[in-house]
C-alpha positions in Angstrom: 21.7 -6.2 21.6 19.6 -6.1 18.2 16.8 -8.3 17.3 17.9 -11.6 15.5 15.4 -11.1 12.8 16.9 -13.7 10.6 16.2 -16.4 13.5 12.6 -15.1 13.7 12.3 -15.8 9.7 13.9 -19.3 10.2 11.7 -20.5 12.9 8.8 -19.2 11.0 9.8 -21.5 8.2 10.8 -24.4 10.0 7.4 -24.5 12.1 4.3 -26.0 10.3 1.5 -23.6 9.8 -1.6 -23.6 11.5 -3.3 -22.5 7.9 -3.6 -25.2 5.2 -5.0 -22.5 2.6 -5.2 -19.2 4.1 -6.8 -17.4 0.9 -10.0 -19.2 1.8 -10.7 -16.6 4.3 -10.2 -13.8 1.9 -12.5 -11.5 -0.1 -10.9 -12.8 -3.4 -11.5 -16.5 -2.7 -14.9 -17.9 -4.6 -15.8 -21.4 -2.9 -17.6 -23.9 -4.9 -20.5 -24.0 -2.3 -21.8 -20.9 -0.9 -24.3 -21.6 1.9 -27.6 -19.8 2.5 -27.6 -18.1 -0.9 -28.9 -20.7 -3.3 -32.1 -18.7 -3.9 -30.1 -15.7 -4.9 -27.6 -17.4 -7.2 -30.5 -19.2 -8.9 -32.5 -16.2 -9.4 -29.4 -14.2 -11.0 -28.4 -17.2 -13.1 -32.1 -17.0 -14.5 -31.8 -13.4 -15.3 -28.4 -13.7 -17.1 -29.2 -16.9 -18.9 -30.5 -15.1 -22.1 -27.1 -14.2 -22.7 -26.1 -17.7 -24.1 -28.4 -17.2 -26.8 -26.8 -13.7 -27.7 -29.8 -12.0 -26.3 -29.5 -8.9 -23.8 -30.2 -9.8 -20.1 -32.2 -7.3 -18.1 -29.9 -4.8 -16.1 -29.8 -5.9 -12.6 -29.6 -3.8 -9.4 -28.4 -5.9 -6.2 -28.2 -4.3 -2.9 -27.8 -5.3 0.9 -25.2 -4.7 3.8 -21.7 -5.1 3.6 -20.8 -9.0 3.7 -24.4 -10.1 2.8 -22.6 -12.2 -0.3 -23.5 -9.7 -3.0 -20.3 -9.6 -4.9 -19.3 -13.1 -4.4 -22.7 -14.6 -5.8 -22.4 -12.2 -8.6 -18.9 -13.2 -9.4 -19.7 -17.0 -8.8 -22.7 -16.7 -11.4 -20.7 -14.7 -13.9 -17.6 -17.1 -13.8 -20.0 -20.1 -14.4 -21.7 -18.3 -17.1 -18.5 -17.5 -18.8 -17.5 -21.3 -18.7 -20.4 -22.3 -20.6 -20.5 -19.7 -22.8 -16.7 -20.7 -23.6 -17.8 -24.5 -24.1 -20.7 -23.3 -26.5 -18.6 -20.8 -28.5 -20.9 -18.0 -27.3 -19.1 -14.7 -27.5 -19.5 -13.2 -23.9 -17.3 -11.0 -21.9 -17.5 -10.2 -18.1 -16.0 -7.0 -17.0 -15.9 -6.3 -13.3 -15.1 -2.9 -12.0 -14.8 -2.0 -8.2 -15.9 1.8 -8.1 -14.4 2.3 -4.7 -10.8 2.1 -6.3 -9.2 5.2 -6.9 -7.7 6.2 -10.1 -10.3 3.6 -11.6 -13.6 5.3 -11.2 -13.1 8.6 -9.5 -14.0 10.5 -12.6 -16.1 9.7 -15.5 -13.2 10.0 -17.8 -11.3 7.5 -15.8 -14.2 5.0 -15.5 -14.7 5.0 -19.4 -11.0 4.8 -20.0 -10.4 1.8 -18.0 -13.6 0.1 -19.7 -12.1 1.0 -23.2 -8.6 -0.6 -21.8 -10.7 -3.9 -21.2 -11.2 -4.1 -24.8 -7.5 -3.5 -25.8 -7.7 0.4 -26.3 -4.8 2.4 -25.1 -6.1 5.6 -23.5 -4.0 8.3 -21.8 -4.5 8.8 -18.0 -5.8 12.5 -19.2 -5.9 14.7 -22.1 -8.7 13.6 -24.5 -12.3 14.9 -24.4 -14.5 12.7 -22.3 -16.8 12.4 -25.5 -13.9 11.2 -27.4 -13.1 8.3 -24.8 -16.7 7.4 -25.1 -16.5 7.3 -28.8 -13.2 4.9 -28.6 -15.0 2.8 -26.1 -18.4 2.3 -28.3 -16.0 1.5 -31.4 -14.1 -1.0 -29.3 -17.1 -3.1 -27.9 -19.2 -2.8 -31.3 -16.5 -4.5 -33.3 -18.2 -7.8 -33.1 -21.4 -9.5 -32.2 -21.3 -10.5 -28.4 -22.8 -10.0 -24.9 -20.8 -7.8 -22.5 -22.0 -8.0 -18.8 -20.6 -5.1 -17.0 -20.5 -5.2 -13.1 -20.3 -1.9 -11.3 -19.5 -3.1 -7.8 -20.0 -0.3 -5.0 -21.8 1.9 -7.8 -23.2 4.1 -5.4 -19.4 5.2 -4.8 -19.4 6.1 -8.4 -22.5 8.2 -8.1 -21.2 10.0 -5.0 -18.2 11.0 -7.0 -19.2 11.6 -10.4 -23.0 12.0 -10.3 -25.5 9.6 -12.0 -25.1 11.0 -15.8 -22.6 8.1 -16.4 -25.1 5.4 -15.6 -27.4 7.1 -17.7 -24.7 7.2 -20.6 -24.2 3.4 -20.1 -27.8 2.2 -19.8 -28.8 4.1 -23.1 -25.5 2.7 -24.8 -27.5 -0.3 -26.5 -29.2 2.2 -28.5 -26.3 3.0 -30.5 -24.8 -0.6 -30.7 -25.4 -2.4 -33.9 -23.6 -5.7 -33.2 -22.6 -5.8 -29.2 -25.3 -5.9 -26.5 -24.3 -4.5 -22.8 -26.0 -5.5 -19.8 -25.2 -3.7 -16.3 -25.3 -5.3 -12.8 -25.0 -2.7 -10.2 -24.1 -3.8 -6.7 -24.5 -1.3 -3.9 -24.2 -1.5 0.2 -26.6 1.5 0.1 -30.3 0.2 0.2 -31.6 3.7 -0.4 -29.1 4.4 -3.2 -31.9 4.1 -6.0 -33.9 6.7 -4.3 -31.5 9.5 -5.1 -31.0 8.7 -8.7 -32.6 10.6 -11.6 -35.7 8.8 -12.8 -34.3 8.4 -16.4 -31.5 6.3 -14.7 -33.6 4.6 -12.3 -36.0 3.4 -15.0 -32.9 2.0 -17.2 -31.0 0.5 -14.6 -33.5 -0.9 -12.3 -35.0 -3.7 -14.6 -34.5 -6.2 -12.1 -34.0 -5.9 -8.5 -32.6 -8.3 -5.9 -32.0 -7.7 -2.0 -29.6 -9.7 0.0 -30.5 -10.1 3.3 -28.0 -10.1 6.0 -26.9 -13.7 7.8 -27.9 -14.5 11.0 -25.4 -16.2 13.7 -26.3 -20.0 12.4 -25.9 -19.0 8.9 -22.5 -17.2 9.5 -21.4 -20.5 11.6 -22.2 -22.6 8.5 -20.3 -20.4 6.4 -17.2 -20.3 8.6 -17.2 -24.1 9.1 -17.1 -24.7 5.3 -14.1 -22.2 4.9 -12.5 -23.5 8.0 -12.1 -26.8 6.7 -10.2 -25.5 3.5 -8.4 -22.8 5.5 -6.9 -24.7 8.5 -5.1 -27.8 8.9 -6.8 -30.5 11.2 -7.1 -30.3 14.7 -6.4 -26.6 14.6 -9.9 -24.7 15.4 -12.8 -25.6 17.6 -16.5 -25.3 17.1 -16.7 -23.0 20.0 -14.1 -20.5 18.3 -16.2 -20.7 15.0 -19.5 -19.8 17.0 -17.7 -17.0 18.6 -16.6 -15.5 15.3 -20.1 -15.8 13.9 -21.6 -14.5 17.1 -19.4 -11.3 16.7 -20.1 -10.9 13.1 -24.0 -11.4 13.4 -23.7 -8.4 15.9 -22.2 -6.2 13.0 -25.1 -6.5 10.8 -24.5 -10.3 9.8 -21.3 -9.3 7.9 -19.7 -12.7 6.4 -16.5 -10.6 5.4 -16.2 -9.4 9.0 -16.5 -13.1 10.2 -13.8 -14.5 7.8 -11.7 -11.5 8.7 -11.8 -12.5 12.4 -11.1 -16.1 11.8 -8.1 -15.1 9.8 -6.6 -12.6 12.1 -7.2 -15.0 15.0 -5.4 -17.9 13.2 -2.6 -15.0 12.6 -2.5 -14.2 16.1 -2.4 -17.7 17.5 0.4 -18.4 14.9 2.5 -15.5 16.1 2.3 -16.5 19.8 3.7 -20.0 18.6 0.3 -21.9 19.2 -0.9 -25.1 17.4 -4.5 -24.2 18.0 -6.9 -21.1 17.8 -8.5 -20.5 21.3 -11.3 -17.9 22.0 -8.8 -15.3 23.5 -7.4 -15.1 19.9 -11.1 -14.3 18.6 -11.3 -11.6 21.2 -7.9 -10.0 20.3 -8.7 -10.1 16.5 -12.0 -8.3 17.5 -10.4 -5.7 19.2 -7.4 -5.3 16.5 -10.1 -5.3 13.4 -12.4 -2.8 15.2 -9.9 -0.2 15.6 -8.4 -0.6 12.0 -11.7 -0.5 10.4 -12.9 2.5 12.5 -9.6 4.4 11.5 -9.8 3.3 7.7 -13.4 4.8 7.9 -12.5 8.1 9.5 -9.4 8.6 7.0 -12.0 8.2 4.0 -14.6 10.5 5.5 -15.2 13.6 3.5 -14.0 17.0 5.0 -17.2 18.2 6.3 -18.1 15.0 8.2 -14.8 14.9 9.9 -15.4 18.2 11.0 -18.6 17.3 12.5 -16.9 14.4 14.1 -14.1 16.2 15.4 -16.9 18.9 16.9 -18.6 15.9 18.6 -15.3 14.2 20.2 -14.2 17.8 21.5 -17.4 18.4 23.4 -17.4 14.8 24.6 -14.1 14.8 25.8 -14.8 17.9 27.8 -17.7 16.5 29.7 -20.0 13.5 30.0 -22.6 12.9 27.5 -25.3 13.4 26.3 -24.3 16.2 23.9 -27.1 17.5 21.6 -27.2 18.2 17.8 -27.2 22.1 18.5 -24.0 22.2 20.7 -22.4 20.0 17.9 -23.4 22.3 15.4 -22.2 25.5 17.2 -18.5 23.9 17.7 -18.7 22.5 14.0 -19.0 26.3 12.7 -15.9 27.4 14.6 -14.0 24.6 13.1 -15.1 25.5 9.8 -13.8 29.2 10.5 -10.4 27.6 11.4 -10.3 25.5 8.2 -11.6 28.1 6.0 -14.5 26.3 5.0 -18.1 27.3 4.2 -20.4 25.7 6.7 -23.3 23.5 5.9 -26.8 23.9 7.5 -28.1 22.6 10.5 -30.1 20.3 8.6 -27.3 19.2 6.6 -24.9 18.4 9.8 -27.9 16.5 11.4 -27.8 14.4 8.3 -24.1 13.9 8.8 -24.5 12.8 12.2 -26.9 10.3 11.0 -24.3 8.8 8.6 -21.7 8.9 11.4 -24.3 6.9 13.4 -24.7 4.4 10.8 -21.0 3.7 10.6 -21.1 2.9 14.0 -18.6 5.8 15.2 -21.3 7.5 17.4 -24.5 7.0 18.8 -27.3 9.5 17.8 -30.6 8.8 19.9 -33.7 10.9 19.0 -35.5 12.5 21.8 -38.4 14.4 22.0 -38.6 17.9 23.8 -42.5 18.2 23.6 -43.4 21.7 22.2 -39.8 22.4 21.6 -39.4 19.7 18.8 -37.1 16.9 18.6 -33.1 16.5 19.1 -30.7 14.0 19.1 -28.4 13.0 22.2 -25.0 12.1 20.7 -22.4 9.7 22.5 -19.4 8.0 21.2 -19.6 4.2 20.6 -15.9 3.5 20.5 -13.2 2.8 23.2 -11.3 5.7 24.6 -8.1 4.3 22.8 -9.6 4.5 19.3 -11.1 7.8 20.1 -7.7 9.3 20.7 -6.3 7.5 17.6 -9.3 9.2 15.6 -8.6 12.7 17.2 -5.0 12.2 15.9 -6.0 11.5 12.4 -8.8 14.4 12.3 -6.2 17.0 13.5 -3.8 16.0 10.7 -6.5 15.8 8.0 -8.2 18.9 9.0 -4.8 20.5 9.8 -5.5 21.9 13.2 
Protein backbone atom coordinates (compact mmCIF):
# COMPACT_ATOMS: atom_id res chain seq x y z
CA UNK A 1 0.00 0.00 0.00
CA UNK A 2 1.45 3.38 -1.04
CA UNK A 3 1.92 6.41 1.15
CA UNK A 4 -1.07 8.77 1.05
CA UNK A 5 1.01 11.84 0.23
CA UNK A 6 -2.06 13.95 -0.51
CA UNK A 7 -3.31 13.35 3.06
CA UNK A 8 0.06 14.43 4.50
CA UNK A 9 -0.18 17.69 2.55
CA UNK A 10 -3.83 18.23 3.57
CA UNK A 11 -3.07 17.65 7.25
CA UNK A 12 -0.14 20.06 7.04
CA UNK A 13 -2.33 22.78 5.53
CA UNK A 14 -5.18 22.24 7.99
CA UNK A 15 -3.00 22.31 11.13
CA UNK A 16 -1.94 25.68 12.46
CA UNK A 17 1.81 26.17 12.13
CA UNK A 18 3.91 26.79 15.22
CA UNK A 19 5.74 29.42 13.15
CA UNK A 20 4.43 32.97 12.75
CA UNK A 21 7.32 34.13 10.53
CA UNK A 22 9.98 31.50 9.90
CA UNK A 23 12.05 33.96 7.84
CA UNK A 24 13.01 35.68 11.11
CA UNK A 25 15.28 32.69 11.82
CA UNK A 26 17.10 32.83 8.46
CA UNK A 27 20.23 34.62 7.31
CA UNK A 28 18.31 36.85 4.86
CA UNK A 29 16.26 38.50 7.63
CA UNK A 30 17.43 41.92 8.86
CA UNK A 31 15.75 42.84 12.17
CA UNK A 32 15.05 46.41 13.26
CA UNK A 33 16.94 45.74 16.48
CA UNK A 34 20.38 44.06 16.50
CA UNK A 35 21.34 43.38 20.15
CA UNK A 36 24.96 43.64 21.35
CA UNK A 37 26.28 45.25 18.17
CA UNK A 38 25.37 48.88 18.91
CA UNK A 39 29.03 50.01 19.06
CA UNK A 40 29.95 48.34 15.76
CA UNK A 41 26.86 49.73 14.00
CA UNK A 42 27.59 53.25 15.25
CA UNK A 43 31.25 53.04 14.19
CA UNK A 44 30.43 51.78 10.69
CA UNK A 45 27.73 54.45 10.28
CA UNK A 46 30.25 57.18 11.20
CA UNK A 47 32.80 55.79 8.71
CA UNK A 48 30.23 55.75 5.85
CA UNK A 49 28.46 59.03 6.71
CA UNK A 50 30.69 61.18 4.39
CA UNK A 51 29.00 59.44 1.43
CA UNK A 52 25.95 61.62 2.17
CA UNK A 53 28.08 64.66 1.24
CA UNK A 54 29.29 62.89 -1.92
CA UNK A 55 32.69 62.34 -0.29
CA UNK A 56 34.45 58.99 -0.55
CA UNK A 57 34.37 57.18 2.81
CA UNK A 58 37.43 55.24 3.95
CA UNK A 59 37.64 51.63 2.82
CA UNK A 60 36.72 49.30 5.69
CA UNK A 61 37.90 45.80 6.51
CA UNK A 62 35.64 43.87 8.88
CA UNK A 63 36.59 40.55 10.34
CA UNK A 64 35.40 38.08 12.94
CA UNK A 65 34.28 34.48 13.19
CA UNK A 66 31.22 33.10 11.38
CA UNK A 67 27.95 34.24 12.93
CA UNK A 68 29.38 37.29 14.73
CA UNK A 69 27.03 39.70 12.92
CA UNK A 70 29.45 41.17 10.35
CA UNK A 71 27.25 40.86 7.24
CA UNK A 72 24.03 41.58 9.17
CA UNK A 73 25.34 44.86 10.61
CA UNK A 74 26.94 45.92 7.32
CA UNK A 75 23.73 45.33 5.36
CA UNK A 76 21.67 47.07 8.06
CA UNK A 77 23.88 50.19 8.08
CA UNK A 78 24.05 50.33 4.28
CA UNK A 79 20.27 49.89 4.03
CA UNK A 80 19.71 52.81 6.42
CA UNK A 81 22.32 54.86 4.54
CA UNK A 82 20.52 54.18 1.24
CA UNK A 83 17.18 55.32 2.71
CA UNK A 84 18.66 58.60 3.95
CA UNK A 85 20.46 59.14 0.62
CA UNK A 86 17.23 58.60 -1.29
CA UNK A 87 15.27 61.00 0.93
CA UNK A 88 18.00 63.67 0.54
CA UNK A 89 18.36 62.93 -3.20
CA UNK A 90 22.04 61.99 -2.78
CA UNK A 91 23.22 59.72 -5.66
CA UNK A 92 24.45 56.64 -3.83
CA UNK A 93 24.46 52.97 -4.81
CA UNK A 94 25.26 49.93 -2.65
CA UNK A 95 26.45 46.77 -4.41
CA UNK A 96 26.71 43.50 -2.45
CA UNK A 97 28.73 40.50 -3.70
CA UNK A 98 29.06 37.20 -1.84
CA UNK A 99 32.52 36.07 -2.96
CA UNK A 100 31.78 32.48 -1.99
CA UNK A 101 29.15 32.16 -4.71
CA UNK A 102 30.22 30.06 -7.67
CA UNK A 103 30.01 31.64 -11.13
CA UNK A 104 29.96 35.08 -9.50
CA UNK A 105 33.40 35.55 -7.98
CA UNK A 106 35.41 32.42 -8.82
CA UNK A 107 37.44 34.28 -11.51
CA UNK A 108 38.48 37.92 -11.90
CA UNK A 109 36.54 38.09 -15.17
CA UNK A 110 33.30 36.86 -13.57
CA UNK A 111 33.54 39.25 -10.64
CA UNK A 112 34.10 42.37 -12.76
CA UNK A 113 31.45 41.21 -15.25
CA UNK A 114 28.97 40.81 -12.38
CA UNK A 115 29.81 44.30 -11.12
CA UNK A 116 29.34 45.74 -14.63
CA UNK A 117 25.92 44.06 -14.84
CA UNK A 118 24.92 45.86 -11.63
CA UNK A 119 25.25 49.04 -13.68
CA UNK A 120 23.21 47.83 -16.66
CA UNK A 121 26.00 46.45 -18.85
CA UNK A 122 25.49 43.19 -20.74
CA UNK A 123 28.70 41.19 -20.42
CA UNK A 124 29.02 37.67 -21.91
CA UNK A 125 29.90 34.85 -19.51
CA UNK A 126 33.23 34.40 -21.34
CA UNK A 127 34.98 35.69 -24.44
CA UNK A 128 36.16 39.24 -23.74
CA UNK A 129 39.67 40.16 -22.55
CA UNK A 130 39.61 40.93 -18.82
CA UNK A 131 41.04 44.42 -19.51
CA UNK A 132 38.04 45.12 -21.76
CA UNK A 133 35.61 44.07 -19.01
CA UNK A 134 37.37 46.43 -16.58
CA UNK A 135 37.06 49.24 -19.16
CA UNK A 136 33.31 48.63 -19.56
CA UNK A 137 32.89 48.58 -15.77
CA UNK A 138 34.89 51.80 -15.29
CA UNK A 139 32.89 53.65 -17.96
CA UNK A 140 29.57 52.39 -16.57
CA UNK A 141 30.17 53.61 -13.02
CA UNK A 142 31.74 56.92 -14.07
CA UNK A 143 28.77 58.14 -16.13
CA UNK A 144 27.55 60.38 -13.33
CA UNK A 145 28.59 61.86 -10.01
CA UNK A 146 27.78 59.38 -7.24
CA UNK A 147 29.23 57.33 -4.41
CA UNK A 148 29.33 53.56 -4.82
CA UNK A 149 29.72 51.28 -1.81
CA UNK A 150 30.95 47.84 -2.83
CA UNK A 151 30.52 45.14 -0.17
CA UNK A 152 32.76 42.10 -0.79
CA UNK A 153 31.47 39.50 1.66
CA UNK A 154 33.84 36.59 2.38
CA UNK A 155 36.55 38.49 0.50
CA UNK A 156 39.15 35.94 1.69
CA UNK A 157 37.44 33.35 -0.54
CA UNK A 158 37.88 35.67 -3.54
CA UNK A 159 41.61 36.05 -2.86
CA UNK A 160 42.01 32.28 -2.42
CA UNK A 161 40.44 31.73 -5.85
CA UNK A 162 41.90 34.56 -7.95
CA UNK A 163 44.70 36.20 -5.94
CA UNK A 164 44.82 39.72 -4.55
CA UNK A 165 45.52 41.62 -7.80
CA UNK A 166 41.78 42.13 -8.31
CA UNK A 167 41.60 43.89 -4.92
CA UNK A 168 44.53 46.10 -5.88
CA UNK A 169 42.78 47.07 -9.13
CA UNK A 170 39.54 47.90 -7.31
CA UNK A 171 41.24 49.91 -4.55
CA UNK A 172 43.14 52.00 -7.13
CA UNK A 173 40.08 52.65 -9.31
CA UNK A 174 39.39 56.07 -7.78
CA UNK A 175 42.55 57.41 -9.41
CA UNK A 176 40.91 56.89 -12.82
CA UNK A 177 37.34 57.96 -11.99
CA UNK A 178 36.33 61.55 -12.74
CA UNK A 179 32.73 61.58 -11.50
CA UNK A 180 32.09 58.57 -9.27
CA UNK A 181 33.79 57.53 -6.04
CA UNK A 182 34.15 53.86 -5.05
CA UNK A 183 34.31 52.67 -1.44
CA UNK A 184 35.10 49.05 -0.56
CA UNK A 185 33.90 47.14 2.50
CA UNK A 186 35.69 43.79 2.82
CA UNK A 187 34.22 41.18 5.16
CA UNK A 188 36.18 38.09 6.20
CA UNK A 189 35.85 35.17 8.63
CA UNK A 190 39.64 34.75 8.55
CA UNK A 191 41.20 37.04 11.17
CA UNK A 192 44.67 36.46 9.66
CA UNK A 193 43.53 37.26 6.12
CA UNK A 194 45.24 40.68 5.92
CA UNK A 195 48.63 39.18 6.85
CA UNK A 196 48.81 37.31 3.56
CA UNK A 197 47.96 40.23 1.27
CA UNK A 198 50.42 42.10 -0.92
CA UNK A 199 51.56 45.19 1.07
CA UNK A 200 50.21 47.48 -1.71
CA UNK A 201 46.73 45.97 -1.37
CA UNK A 202 46.91 45.96 2.42
CA UNK A 203 47.66 49.68 2.63
CA UNK A 204 44.87 50.55 0.16
CA UNK A 205 42.15 48.28 1.53
CA UNK A 206 42.80 48.46 5.23
CA UNK A 207 42.12 52.18 5.82
CA UNK A 208 39.69 51.32 8.64
CA UNK A 209 39.54 48.03 10.53
CA UNK A 210 36.71 46.59 12.61
CA UNK A 211 36.73 43.40 14.68
CA UNK A 212 33.50 41.65 15.64
CA UNK A 213 34.01 39.50 18.76
CA UNK A 214 32.06 36.24 19.12
CA UNK A 215 28.86 36.33 21.16
CA UNK A 216 28.71 34.68 24.58
CA UNK A 217 25.82 32.46 25.71
CA UNK A 218 23.95 35.32 27.43
CA UNK A 219 24.16 37.54 24.33
CA UNK A 220 23.00 34.68 22.11
CA UNK A 221 20.06 34.11 24.42
CA UNK A 222 19.06 37.78 24.03
CA UNK A 223 19.31 37.51 20.23
CA UNK A 224 17.23 34.31 20.13
CA UNK A 225 14.62 35.77 22.48
CA UNK A 226 14.14 38.77 20.16
CA UNK A 227 13.87 36.60 17.05
CA UNK A 228 11.63 33.98 18.72
CA UNK A 229 9.01 36.67 19.43
CA UNK A 230 8.77 37.30 15.69
CA UNK A 231 9.29 33.74 14.45
CA UNK A 232 6.90 31.70 16.63
CA UNK A 233 3.28 31.87 17.72
CA UNK A 234 2.58 32.50 21.41
CA UNK A 235 3.21 29.63 23.82
CA UNK A 236 5.30 27.58 21.39
CA UNK A 237 8.73 28.06 22.91
CA UNK A 238 10.07 28.16 26.46
CA UNK A 239 13.03 30.01 27.94
CA UNK A 240 14.83 26.71 28.59
CA UNK A 241 14.71 25.81 24.87
CA UNK A 242 16.18 29.20 23.94
CA UNK A 243 18.87 28.82 26.63
CA UNK A 244 19.84 25.39 25.30
CA UNK A 245 20.15 26.67 21.71
CA UNK A 246 22.30 29.55 22.99
CA UNK A 247 24.52 27.19 25.00
CA UNK A 248 25.09 24.89 21.99
CA UNK A 249 25.98 27.85 19.74
CA UNK A 250 28.23 29.49 22.36
CA UNK A 251 30.23 26.28 22.34
CA UNK A 252 30.62 26.78 18.55
CA UNK A 253 32.61 30.05 18.87
CA UNK A 254 29.53 32.16 19.69
CA UNK A 255 27.94 31.66 16.29
CA UNK A 256 24.55 33.47 16.13
CA UNK A 257 23.82 31.96 12.73
CA UNK A 258 24.22 28.50 14.23
CA UNK A 259 21.93 29.45 17.14
CA UNK A 260 19.21 30.67 14.75
CA UNK A 261 19.55 27.53 12.61
CA UNK A 262 19.21 25.37 15.73
CA UNK A 263 16.02 27.15 16.76
CA UNK A 264 14.53 26.94 13.26
CA UNK A 265 15.38 23.24 12.77
CA UNK A 266 14.12 22.38 16.28
CA UNK A 267 10.82 24.06 15.32
CA UNK A 268 10.65 22.09 12.07
CA UNK A 269 11.33 18.81 13.90
CA UNK A 270 8.63 19.56 16.47
CA UNK A 271 6.14 20.53 13.76
CA UNK A 272 6.76 17.36 11.74
CA UNK A 273 6.12 15.34 14.90
CA UNK A 274 2.75 17.07 15.27
CA UNK A 275 3.71 18.93 18.44
CA UNK A 276 2.32 22.30 19.53
CA UNK A 277 5.44 23.19 21.49
CA UNK A 278 9.19 22.81 21.07
CA UNK A 279 11.02 20.96 23.83
CA UNK A 280 14.70 20.39 24.62
CA UNK A 281 14.75 17.00 22.89
CA UNK A 282 13.93 18.79 19.63
CA UNK A 283 16.99 21.00 20.18
CA UNK A 284 19.19 17.90 20.70
CA UNK A 285 17.84 16.37 17.49
CA UNK A 286 18.42 19.65 15.63
CA UNK A 287 22.01 19.88 16.88
CA UNK A 288 22.76 16.35 15.67
CA UNK A 289 21.16 17.00 12.27
CA UNK A 290 22.94 20.33 11.69
CA UNK A 291 26.35 19.03 12.79
CA UNK A 292 26.11 16.17 10.33
CA UNK A 293 24.97 18.36 7.42
CA UNK A 294 27.53 21.10 8.14
CA UNK A 295 30.51 18.75 8.29
CA UNK A 296 29.42 16.94 5.13
CA UNK A 297 29.16 20.26 3.28
CA UNK A 298 32.58 21.37 4.54
CA UNK A 299 34.19 18.09 3.41
CA UNK A 300 32.61 18.31 -0.06
CA UNK A 301 34.07 21.81 -0.53
CA UNK A 302 37.60 21.00 0.68
CA UNK A 303 40.42 21.26 -1.90
CA UNK A 304 41.68 17.91 -3.21
CA UNK A 305 44.91 18.00 -1.17
CA UNK A 306 43.00 18.65 2.07
CA UNK A 307 40.61 15.80 1.21
CA UNK A 308 43.61 13.49 0.69
CA UNK A 309 45.09 14.44 4.08
CA UNK A 310 41.74 13.89 5.82
CA UNK A 311 41.25 10.54 4.07
CA UNK A 312 44.74 9.46 5.22
CA UNK A 313 43.86 10.34 8.83
CA UNK A 314 40.57 8.43 8.63
CA UNK A 315 42.23 5.32 7.17
CA UNK A 316 44.75 5.14 10.02
CA UNK A 317 42.30 6.06 12.80
CA UNK A 318 39.79 3.43 11.63
CA UNK A 319 42.48 0.77 11.71
CA UNK A 320 43.69 1.43 15.27
CA UNK A 321 43.12 3.51 18.39
CA UNK A 322 44.35 7.12 18.53
CA UNK A 323 46.62 8.91 18.87
CA UNK A 324 48.09 9.05 15.38
CA UNK A 325 51.02 11.33 14.61
CA UNK A 326 51.61 13.80 11.77
CA UNK A 327 54.42 11.74 10.23
CA UNK A 328 52.20 8.64 9.99
CA UNK A 329 49.48 10.61 8.22
CA UNK A 330 52.04 12.02 5.79
CA UNK A 331 53.21 8.54 4.76
CA UNK A 332 49.64 7.39 4.02
CA UNK A 333 48.86 10.73 2.32
CA UNK A 334 51.76 10.17 -0.13
CA UNK A 335 50.38 6.77 -1.07
CA UNK A 336 46.97 8.36 -1.74
CA UNK A 337 48.64 10.94 -4.00
CA UNK A 338 50.13 8.09 -6.04
CA UNK A 339 46.67 6.53 -6.43
CA UNK A 340 45.09 9.85 -7.44
CA UNK A 341 48.02 10.85 -9.71
CA UNK A 342 48.63 14.11 -7.84
CA UNK A 343 51.93 15.63 -6.75
CA UNK A 344 52.35 15.33 -2.95
CA UNK A 345 52.92 18.47 -0.91
CA UNK A 346 55.79 18.85 1.54
CA UNK A 347 55.34 17.55 5.08
CA UNK A 348 55.32 21.14 6.36
CA UNK A 349 52.46 22.07 4.03
CA UNK A 350 50.52 18.93 5.04
CA UNK A 351 51.02 19.99 8.66
CA UNK A 352 49.37 23.33 7.75
CA UNK A 353 46.42 21.48 6.18
CA UNK A 354 46.05 19.43 9.38
CA UNK A 355 45.85 22.73 11.31
CA UNK A 356 43.08 23.91 8.96
CA UNK A 357 41.14 20.66 9.46
CA UNK A 358 41.53 21.15 13.20
CA UNK A 359 40.13 24.69 12.91
CA UNK A 360 37.14 23.33 10.97
CA UNK A 361 36.40 20.97 13.86
CA UNK A 362 36.76 17.73 11.88
CA UNK A 363 39.89 16.52 13.65
CA UNK A 364 41.74 17.34 16.88
CA UNK A 365 45.43 18.10 16.47
CA UNK A 366 47.19 18.41 19.84
CA UNK A 367 50.80 19.64 19.79
CA UNK A 368 53.11 17.54 22.00
CA UNK A 369 56.83 17.79 22.75
CA UNK A 370 59.18 14.88 22.09
CA UNK A 371 62.10 16.51 23.89
CA UNK A 372 65.24 16.67 21.76
CA UNK A 373 63.32 15.01 18.89
CA UNK A 374 61.25 18.16 18.45
CA UNK A 375 57.47 18.56 18.45
CA UNK A 376 54.71 16.68 16.69
CA UNK A 377 50.94 16.47 16.90
CA UNK A 378 48.60 13.79 18.13
CA UNK A 379 45.70 13.47 15.70
CA UNK A 380 42.23 12.17 16.56
CA UNK A 381 38.80 12.56 15.00
CA UNK A 382 36.32 14.94 16.65
CA UNK A 383 33.12 13.65 15.02
CA UNK A 384 30.91 10.61 15.61
CA UNK A 385 31.48 7.22 13.91
CA UNK A 386 28.32 7.73 11.84
CA UNK A 387 29.61 11.03 10.45
CA UNK A 388 33.09 9.55 9.87
CA UNK A 389 31.55 6.83 7.71
CA UNK A 390 29.64 9.42 5.68
CA UNK A 391 32.80 11.55 5.29
CA UNK A 392 34.69 8.50 4.08
CA UNK A 393 32.03 7.88 1.39
CA UNK A 394 32.25 11.51 0.23
CA UNK A 395 36.06 11.42 0.09
CA UNK A 396 36.13 8.11 -1.84
CA UNK A 397 33.74 9.55 -4.42
CA UNK A 398 35.53 12.91 -4.75
CA UNK A 399 39.02 11.39 -4.90
CA UNK A 400 37.76 8.59 -7.20
CA UNK A 401 39.27 5.86 -5.01
